[in-house]
C-alpha positions as CSV (number, residue, x, y, z in Angstrom):
1,X,69.4,145.0,185.0
2,X,72.6,143.2,185.7
3,X,73.4,139.7,184.4
4,X,75.6,137.5,186.5
5,X,78.5,135.4,185.1
6,X,76.3,132.3,185.1
7,X,73.5,134.1,183.1
8,X,76.1,135.5,180.6
9,X,77.5,132.1,180.0
10,X,74.0,130.7,179.3
11,X,73.3,133.5,176.8
12,X,76.6,132.9,175.0
13,X,75.8,129.2,174.7
14,X,72.3,129.9,173.3
15,X,73.8,132.3,170.8
16,X,76.3,129.7,169.7
17,X,73.6,127.1,169.3
18,X,71.5,129.5,167.1
19,X,74.5,130.2,164.9
20,X,75.1,126.5,164.4
21,X,71.4,125.9,163.5
22,X,71.4,128.8,161.0
23,X,74.6,127.6,159.4
24,X,73.3,124.0,159.1
25,X,70.1,125.4,157.5
26,X,72.0,127.5,155.0
27,X,74.2,124.6,153.9
28,X,71.2,122.3,153.6
29,X,69.3,124.8,151.3
30,X,69.5,123.9,147.6
31,X,71.7,126.1,145.4
32,X,70.9,126.9,141.8
33,X,73.8,125.9,139.6
34,X,74.6,128.2,136.7
35,X,75.7,126.7,133.4
36,X,79.4,127.0,132.8
37,X,79.0,127.1,129.0
38,X,80.2,130.3,127.2
39,X,80.6,131.1,123.5
40,X,83.2,133.0,121.6
41,X,83.7,134.0,118.0
42,X,86.3,135.5,115.6
43,X,85.9,136.8,112.1
44,X,88.3,136.5,109.1
45,X,88.2,137.6,105.5
46,X,88.7,135.6,102.3
47,X,89.2,137.2,98.9
48,X,90.8,134.9,96.3
49,X,89.2,132.0,94.4
50,X,90.4,128.5,95.5
51,X,92.0,130.2,98.5
52,X,92.4,127.7,101.4
53,X,93.1,129.1,104.9
54,X,93.4,127.8,108.4
55,X,91.2,129.7,111.0
56,X,91.0,129.3,114.7
57,X,89.0,130.8,117.6
58,X,90.0,130.4,121.2
59,X,88.0,130.0,124.4
60,X,88.3,132.8,127.0
61,X,90.3,132.5,130.2
62,X,90.9,129.0,131.5
63,X,87.9,127.4,129.8
64,X,88.2,124.6,127.2
65,X,86.4,123.9,123.9
66,X,83.4,121.7,123.7
67,X,82.3,122.2,120.1
68,X,82.2,124.9,117.4
69,X,80.9,126.1,114.1
70,X,81.4,128.5,111.1
71,X,79.2,131.0,109.3
72,X,80.0,133.1,106.2
73,X,78.7,136.4,104.9
74,X,77.5,136.7,102.2
75,X,76.4,133.1,101.9
76,X,77.1,131.1,98.7
77,X,75.5,132.5,95.5
78,X,73.3,130.4,93.2
79,X,76.3,129.3,91.0
80,X,78.0,127.9,94.1
81,X,80.5,130.7,94.7
82,X,81.1,130.7,98.5
83,X,83.1,129.4,101.4
84,X,83.1,125.7,102.4
85,X,84.8,123.9,105.3
86,X,87.6,121.3,104.8
87,X,87.7,120.6,108.5
88,X,85.7,121.1,111.7
89,X,87.8,120.2,114.8
90,X,88.5,120.9,118.4
91,X,91.9,122.2,119.5
92,X,92.6,120.7,122.9
93,X,96.0,122.1,123.5
94,X,95.2,125.5,122.1
95,X,91.8,125.7,123.8
96,X,89.8,126.5,120.7
97,X,88.1,125.5,117.5
98,X,89.6,125.1,114.0
99,X,88.3,125.3,110.5
100,X,90.3,125.1,107.3
101,X,88.0,126.8,104.7
102,X,88.1,127.1,100.9
103,X,86.7,129.9,98.8
104,X,85.2,128.2,95.8
105,X,84.3,130.2,92.6
106,X,83.2,128.6,89.3
107,X,83.6,132.1,87.7
108,X,86.9,133.4,89.2
109,X,87.0,136.6,87.2
110,X,84.7,138.3,89.7
111,X,85.1,136.7,93.1
112,X,83.1,138.3,95.9
113,X,85.1,138.7,99.1
114,X,83.5,136.9,102.1
115,X,83.7,137.2,105.9
116,X,84.2,133.9,107.8
117,X,83.2,133.8,111.4
118,X,84.3,130.9,113.6
119,X,82.4,130.0,116.8
120,X,83.4,127.9,119.8
121,X,81.4,126.7,122.8
122,X,83.5,126.6,126.0
123,X,83.2,124.9,129.4
124,X,85.1,124.2,132.6
125,X,88.2,122.0,132.3
126,X,87.4,120.4,135.6
127,X,83.9,119.4,134.6
128,X,85.0,118.1,131.2
129,X,87.9,116.1,132.5
130,X,90.4,114.2,130.3
131,X,89.4,114.1,126.6
132,X,90.1,111.2,124.2
133,X,89.9,112.0,120.5
134,X,89.9,108.8,118.4
135,X,90.3,109.4,114.6
136,X,89.3,107.2,111.7
137,X,90.6,108.0,108.2
138,X,89.6,106.7,104.8
139,X,90.7,107.4,101.2
140,X,88.0,108.5,98.7
141,X,88.6,108.0,95.0
142,X,87.0,110.2,92.4
143,X,83.3,109.2,92.0
144,X,83.2,107.3,95.3
145,X,81.2,108.0,98.4
146,X,82.7,106.6,101.7
147,X,81.9,106.7,105.4
148,X,84.4,106.9,108.3
149,X,83.3,106.2,111.9
150,X,85.3,107.2,115.0
151,X,84.2,105.4,118.2
152,X,85.0,106.2,121.8
153,X,87.0,103.5,123.6
154,X,86.2,101.7,126.9
155,X,83.9,103.5,129.3
156,X,84.0,106.8,127.4
157,X,81.1,108.5,125.8
158,X,80.7,111.1,123.0
159,X,80.4,114.8,123.8
160,X,81.1,116.2,120.3
161,X,82.7,115.3,116.9
162,X,84.1,116.6,113.8
163,X,86.1,116.0,110.6
164,X,89.4,117.0,108.8
165,X,91.6,116.5,105.7
166,X,89.0,117.0,103.0
167,X,90.5,118.9,100.1
168,X,88.0,120.0,97.5
169,X,88.4,123.1,95.3
170,X,86.6,124.2,92.2
171,X,88.0,121.4,90.0
172,X,87.4,118.5,92.3
173,X,88.3,116.7,95.5
174,X,86.5,115.3,98.6
175,X,83.6,117.1,100.3
176,X,81.7,116.1,103.4
177,X,78.0,115.2,103.0
178,X,77.4,114.1,106.7
179,X,79.0,114.7,110.0
180,X,77.0,113.6,113.1
181,X,76.6,111.3,116.1
182,X,75.2,107.9,115.2
183,X,75.2,106.5,118.8
184,X,76.3,107.5,122.3
185,X,79.9,106.5,121.4
186,X,80.3,107.0,117.6
187,X,80.6,109.9,115.2
188,X,80.2,109.3,111.5
189,X,81.5,111.3,108.6
190,X,80.4,110.7,104.9
191,X,82.3,112.2,102.0
192,X,82.1,112.2,98.2
193,X,85.0,112.8,95.7
194,X,84.3,114.5,92.3
195,X,86.3,115.8,89.4
196,X,89.9,114.8,88.7
197,X,91.2,113.8,92.1
198,X,90.2,112.3,95.4
199,X,91.8,112.4,98.9
200,X,91.7,111.5,102.5
201,X,88.8,112.2,104.9
202,X,88.9,111.8,108.7
203,X,86.1,111.4,111.3
204,X,86.9,112.5,114.9
205,X,85.0,111.6,118.0
206,X,85.6,113.6,121.2
207,X,85.1,111.5,124.3
208,X,85.1,111.8,128.0
209,X,84.6,109.2,130.8
210,X,80.9,108.6,131.6
211,X,78.9,105.6,132.7
212,X,75.9,106.7,130.6
213,X,75.2,108.7,127.4
214,X,76.1,112.4,127.5
215,X,74.3,113.9,124.6
216,X,70.7,114.9,124.0
217,X,70.0,115.4,120.3
218,X,67.7,117.9,118.7
219,X,67.1,118.0,115.0
220,X,65.2,119.6,112.1
221,X,65.2,119.2,108.3
222,X,64.6,121.4,105.3
223,X,64.2,120.8,101.5
224,X,67.0,122.2,99.3
225,X,65.6,123.2,95.9
226,X,67.8,123.1,92.8
227,X,70.2,126.0,92.6
228,X,69.2,127.5,96.0
229,X,70.6,127.8,99.5
230,X,68.6,126.3,102.4
231,X,69.0,126.3,106.1
232,X,67.7,123.9,108.8
233,X,67.4,125.1,112.4
234,X,66.9,122.8,115.3
235,X,64.7,123.4,118.3
236,X,66.3,124.6,121.5
237,X,67.8,122.1,124.0
238,X,65.5,120.7,126.7
239,X,65.5,122.3,130.2
240,X,68.8,122.2,132.1
241,X,70.9,121.5,129.1
242,X,73.0,123.7,126.8
243,X,73.8,123.4,123.1
244,X,77.5,122.7,122.8
245,X,78.0,121.2,119.3
246,X,76.3,120.4,116.1
247,X,76.3,118.3,112.9
248,X,74.4,117.7,109.7
249,X,73.4,115.1,107.1
250,X,72.4,115.3,103.4
251,X,70.9,111.8,103.7
252,X,73.1,110.2,101.0
253,X,72.8,112.8,98.3
254,X,76.0,114.2,96.6
255,X,74.4,117.1,94.7
256,X,74.5,119.6,97.5
257,X,77.3,121.2,99.5
258,X,77.4,121.9,103.3
259,X,78.6,125.5,104.0
260,X,77.5,126.8,107.4
261,X,77.0,125.1,110.8
262,X,76.5,127.6,113.5
263,X,75.2,128.4,117.0
264,X,72.3,131.0,116.9
265,X,71.4,133.7,119.4
266,X,68.3,131.6,120.3
267,X,70.3,128.6,121.6
268,X,69.7,126.5,118.5
269,X,71.9,125.0,115.8
270,X,71.6,125.9,112.1
271,X,73.1,124.0,109.1
272,X,73.1,125.4,105.6
273,X,73.7,123.8,102.2
274,X,73.5,124.8,98.6
275,X,72.0,122.4,96.0
276,X,73.2,122.1,92.5
277,X,70.8,119.7,90.7
278,X,67.7,117.9,92.1
279,X,65.8,118.6,95.3
280,X,67.1,116.9,98.4
281,X,66.9,117.1,102.2
282,X,69.3,118.6,104.7
283,X,69.1,117.8,108.4
284,X,70.7,119.8,111.2
285,X,71.6,118.1,114.4
286,X,72.2,120.0,117.7
287,X,73.8,118.3,120.7
288,X,73.0,119.3,124.2
289,X,75.0,118.7,127.4
290,X,74.3,119.2,131.1
291,X,77.5,120.9,132.0
């Protein structure tokens, strides 16, 4: 069968119309968006009592840090020998997470070496946008407990937080008893100084522009018995959100010491502490983002 020029033109026009309809249908179809959050880790080793060391872990590729954590192996022993953080902070320019850690040992003649693993959660720089990191610093004298609150300015909202500048070693100094979000815009850090000296303590809020709150909080608590290590692990984030940062609180007590705050393989956040005297409670806070 032969098709004339007029019939060929009609067929071409019909084909073009079908292509346009198919293209419009494809663009109108919903697309499932995959989360852009990834996680990275790096392990170091500490061997000497009262050794203080700066550790960092970087995000892969062009991604930027959202939050981070630290875990140690083996964990602190019943006498308190173990690794404890002096800082938990985001490195914006270096695209990573930083912890300065101290290896504390009340019996330094037989210090057990420990592995320290840093973790970082990473996301798209385009989605995160410009980050503002307000700091708030206080000085804590021996025997004092003080709070520092860092608050996001203007129309910015909190997406993570941290602390820095604490300095305790076996003989004394400042240690953190709480680091967590207390509102959609503020991060609070509480510290206590013991022994023969005090020092500075800084709360850090990490903020981005948003017209509404960014974080969804999940939490869980555990009881720390005297002379023992305890761990609280949060539930997973609700659907559509990813765990990107975490915090903890010892609810005002100064008899226990925070050691590990970490992302787990189950998408939860764990916080660990060791208690020295009476029983008290430790609460882990996980913070979830849709990003």
